[in-house]
N, C-alpha and C positions, 0 to 999 in steps of 0.2 A: 373617515378615511384613515386617520392616525391608528385607530384601534385595528383596523383591517390589515394594515401594512406590517403591523408589529406581530401579528399572529404567524408562527412559523409554518413553512410550507413543507408538509410532510406526505410522502406517498409511498406506495408499495408495489412491487412488481415481481413476477417469477421468471427466471431465466432457466430455459430447458436446454440442456446439453446432451448431445449424443455423438459418439465417435462414429465415422463412417467407415472405420477400419474394424473388420470382424474380430480381429485378435485383441482389440483395446476395448474393454468394457469399464467405462468410467465408474459406474456404481460399485463394481468389484474393486476397483483401485481405491475407491474412497473408503470402501468398508475394511480394507486391509489397514491395521494399524501402523504398519510401516510406511505405506505409500500416502496415508491420509494427510500428514502434514505438507507433504510435497504438492498434493492436488490443491490443498487449501492455499498455499502459498502462491501457486500459478494464478489461482482465482483472484486473490487479493492484489497482486501486481498488475494483473490484466485490467482489473476494475479501477485502480488507481491511474493506470495509463489513460483509460477512457475519460476520466473526470479531470485528470490533471492534479489529483489530490489524493493522499492516502486515505482522508476521511471524506471523500466525495460521496461514497456510498457504503452503507453497512451490509454486511451479510448477516442475516438474523438466523438462518438454518439452512442446512444443506440436506435435502431429501434423497435418498436412493430409491429410485422407482425403475427397475430395468425395463428397457436399456438406457433410461434417462437418469441424469444427475439433475436434480431440480434445486436452483439456488434461490432462496427467498431474500429479495433485496429491499433495502429501506433507504430512501432519499429524504434528506433534511433541507435541501434548498433546491428550488426550481432550476436555478443556473446550472448546478451539478447535473441534474436530471436531463436537462437540455443537451449538455455535453455528452452524457452517456448515450442518449438517444441518437446523436449525430454520429458518434463513434460506432454505434451498433449498426445504424443504417449505411454507413460507407464501408462496413466490413472490417474497420480498423480493430474493433474489439475481438472479432473472431480471430484475425491475424495475430494479434497480441497474445491471446489466450493459447493458441496453438503453439506459438513460440516458447511461452512460459512453461506450458505443460511439457514440451519436448525437452527443455533445459532441466526443469526440476525432476523429472522422471527418468531422465537420461535414455530418451527413446529417439529413433531416427525421425518419426514424424508423428504427430497426433492430429489427423484431420478431423474437423468438428462440423456438425449441423447444429444450428441454434434456433430456438423459438423464443418469443417474448410474449408473455401474458400479463393482464392486469384484470383480476377478477374473471369474468367470462369472456373478456375481450381479447382476440388475438391481435396483438399490436403489429405483428408483421404485415397485415393486410392494410395498414393506414400509416406506415412509417413516414410517408410523404408529407402527411399532415401532422407536423410536429406539436401543434397546439392541442389537437385532440387527443394524441398520446399522453401528453402532460395531463390533461384532464382526467383521462382514465387512470392514470398512476395516482393523481391526487385524490380521486375519489376512493381509491382503495387504501384505506389506513391499515398499517401494520396490525395484525391480530395478535401478536406475541412480542415479548421481550427477546433479546438475543439468547440463543440457546447457550446453556453452561458450557456444552462441548465447544462451541465456537469461540466463547471467551477464553478457554483454555488454549485453543489453537492460535488465537490472536496474541496472547501472552507469550506463547512459546516463539511465535514469529518475530515479535518485537524484540525478545532477548537475543534471538539470532542476529537481527540486523544491528542492534546496538553492539553486540560482541564483535561482528564484522567491522563496523566503523570504528571501534576501539582498537582493534588489531591493525587497521589500515593508518590510524593516526599515531600508533605507538612509536614508529621510527621518527616521526616529526616531532613529537613531544619529547623524545629522548634528547634530541639535539637541542631543543629549546631549554630543557631543565638542565642540561650540561653547562650551556653557554651563560644562561642568566646568573647563577650564583657566582660565576667567575668574574663578572663584570665590575662589581665594587672594589675588588681587591687591588687592581693596579692603581685606581685613583686614590685609595687609602695609602698605598705605599708611596706615591709620589708626593703626597701632601706631607708624609712623615719625613722625607728625605731632606729637605731644605733645613729645618730646625736642627738636625744632627749635624750638619756641616758647619753652620754658623753658630756654634754656641759661645765661644770665648770672644771678648771684645776685639775686634779689628783683626783677630787672627783666624785664619781659615785653616781648618783641619780636614 
């Protein structure tokens, strides 16, 4: 039992995305070097929303197969995969991704259709049977490591997020750094003043 429980739970699935709006072609947007980081950012944020964690699910590769954008996903914990499936089933992932795409691409709306597959299994047909979906995803082990391009996009996104949080905290840090060095001086000053006043015996100056 111990050996079985310590083995990591790893599975893989493919998320097929297609815009229902004729003027928005997701693969074309992703193939554009200017738009690619925005599409990737929306994917990452929506997936983080669905699992409740930035590292809940990994994107291994994004394939452009007109009219679909196909996202290869890797799950490292059953609990994260379960959360993802619940979010997908309830339509929360779809709503989240539509919102993130709309914001990051600065568009009025990005309506989406989604499909989820693991190997030859269409998981959309069995979403109510969560354990069966988990089995299918667990059976499909990732056939590749994370794509180099994805690694670069991840790095770019992380530096953006770090930069944003630094600039948000800048004002707070400025106040803190101004106030903290000035604290020791008044206490030193007050401890110096009594000896200066009472130097001579019995006579106060």
